C-alpha positions as CSV (number, residue, x, y, z in Angstrom):
1,X,85.8,-102.7,-148.5
2,X,89.4,-103.2,-148.7
3,X,91.7,-104.5,-145.9
4,X,95.2,-102.7,-145.8
5,X,98.2,-102.7,-143.1
6,X,100.2,-99.8,-143.1
7,X,103.4,-99.8,-142.1
8,X,104.8,-96.1,-142.6
9,X,103.4,-93.0,-141.8
10,X,104.9,-89.7,-143.9
11,X,103.9,-86.6,-142.1
12,X,104.7,-83.4,-144.0
13,X,104.6,-80.3,-141.5
14,X,101.9,-77.3,-143.0
15,X,103.7,-74.3,-141.1
16,X,105.6,-71.9,-143.5
17,X,107.3,-68.4,-142.1
18,X,107.8,-69.6,-139.0
19,X,111.0,-68.7,-137.4
20,X,113.2,-71.8,-136.2
21,X,113.1,-71.2,-132.6
22,X,109.1,-70.5,-132.8
23,X,109.0,-73.5,-134.4
24,X,110.6,-75.5,-132.1
25,X,108.0,-75.2,-129.2
26,X,105.1,-76.3,-131.5
27,X,105.3,-80.4,-130.6
28,X,102.4,-82.4,-130.5
29,X,101.8,-86.1,-129.9
30,X,100.7,-88.2,-133.1
31,X,98.7,-91.6,-132.3
32,X,97.9,-93.4,-135.2
33,X,94.8,-96.0,-135.1
34,X,93.2,-98.7,-136.7
35,X,89.4,-100.1,-137.3
36,X,87.8,-103.1,-138.6
37,X,84.3,-101.9,-137.8
38,X,84.6,-98.7,-137.3
39,X,83.2,-98.0,-133.4
40,X,86.6,-99.9,-132.1
41,X,89.9,-98.0,-132.6
42,X,93.1,-99.7,-132.1
43,X,96.2,-97.8,-131.1
44,X,99.2,-98.7,-133.6
45,X,101.8,-96.4,-132.1
46,X,101.9,-93.5,-129.8
47,X,104.6,-90.1,-130.4
48,X,104.0,-87.7,-127.2
49,X,105.9,-84.4,-128.0
50,X,107.2,-85.1,-131.6
51,X,108.4,-81.9,-133.2
52,X,109.3,-80.5,-136.7
53,X,112.4,-79.3,-137.5
54,X,112.0,-76.7,-140.1
55,X,108.9,-75.7,-142.3
56,X,107.2,-78.2,-144.4
57,X,109.9,-80.8,-143.2
58,X,108.4,-84.5,-144.2
59,X,109.3,-86.6,-141.4
60,X,109.0,-90.8,-141.7
61,X,107.8,-93.0,-138.8
62,X,107.4,-96.7,-139.1
63,X,104.3,-98.1,-137.3
64,X,105.0,-100.0,-134.1
65,X,102.2,-102.3,-133.9
66,X,101.1,-102.6,-137.3
67,X,97.8,-104.4,-138.0
68,X,95.4,-105.4,-141.1
69,X,92.5,-103.0,-141.0
70,X,90.0,-101.3,-143.1
71,X,89.8,-97.8,-141.6
72,X,92.6,-95.5,-139.8
73,X,92.9,-91.9,-138.5
74,X,95.5,-90.0,-136.7
75,X,95.0,-88.5,-133.5
76,X,96.9,-85.4,-133.0
77,X,97.6,-83.7,-129.3
78,X,98.7,-80.3,-129.2
79,X,99.3,-77.8,-131.4
80,X,99.7,-79.5,-134.7
81,X,99.6,-78.2,-138.6
82,X,99.8,-81.2,-141.4
83,X,99.9,-80.2,-144.9
84,X,100.0,-83.8,-145.5
85,X,99.4,-87.4,-144.1
86,X,100.4,-90.5,-145.9
87,X,99.7,-93.8,-145.1
88,X,102.2,-96.5,-146.4
89,X,101.6,-100.6,-146.6
């Protein structure tokens, strides 16, 4: 398998037609992690309580502790609707 270092995440909100005051109430923590073998995961970043300002907004995040891994996952705490996740190396 090919190993890659992810240094940025692009996340796009999946909500549409939500009033701005309703939208701001939807906060979720995002925790990307990387693994070299599958069973063992290393947390690369922690962003508790992040929110999108408007529907379909795309936000970029720099990974705070990048590493070179074969597998990546994104854990989400709370209520979230993502329509797109991009891992950039």
